[in-house]
N, C-alpha and C positions, 0 to 999 in steps of 0.2 A: 553448431550447435545451439538450439533456441532455448533461452531462458524462461524460465517459468517465473510471471510476473504477475502477481496478485494484491490485489486492493481489496481492504479487508474495509466493510463501510457498515451503515446502518439506516433505518428507515428516516427520515426528517433531520440529514446529519447537511448541515450546509458547508463544513469542513469539507464532506465527503465528495458531496458537487464538486466543490471547487477543484480538490485534487482531480477528480476523474480527468476537468473541462482542463487541467494543465497538462496531462499524459496524453488527452485525445490532441491537444494541440501542439505536442512534442510527435504526436501520430506512432504511439507506444502501443506496442500489441500485449495486450494486460487482460486480463479478468477480474470480475468482482466476485467477492464472495458475503452475505449477511453475517456478519459476525453472531446477529440475534439466534440464527439459524443453526450455528454451530456450537454444541456447548463445552464442548471437548476444546475445540481450538481458543473461544474464550476464556477459558479455564486457564489454559497455557499461557495466553497472551499473561494474564494478573497475576500470575505466579511468578514471570520474570520482570515485573510491575510495568506492566505495558497498560496503560488506563485509558488514555486518548485513539480515538478516531480521527479520520484513518488510519489503517495499517498499513503499509507498502512493504511487502515481501517479494525476493528475487530467489529462486532457488531454493524458498522456504526459512530463509534467514533476514530478521528482521532490518529492513534498511532506512526506513523514517518512518514517524509517526506523528498524528495531528498534525498542525496545518506547516507542515516544517516543506515548502515546496524546493528551497535551497537544496536539504541535506536527498529530499527523492530525485531532484537533477543530479546530482554530485553522483549520489548513487549509478544512475544509469549514463553518465557518463564512465564512471572506472569502471563498470562492467561489459561497456563497450557498445549499449544499444543506444547510446546517443553520441552526437559530436558535440 
């Protein structure tokens, strides 16, 4: 079964561009969503204390946020998405 991977970003976000580049380099199939266009999701992330972008979710669970490529890679490995 295919995992749903979403990278929440915003415009003019250097860390977001860098995380996208890393995911692309790893050939990960993901979608991006501009968090500024989704007030409900933004409020949810704030309510659980996540204030940094980008935010990587796998099957709707937050796996990494901010410029934590190491955590993102580990989560992708744990879910069997990359080796």
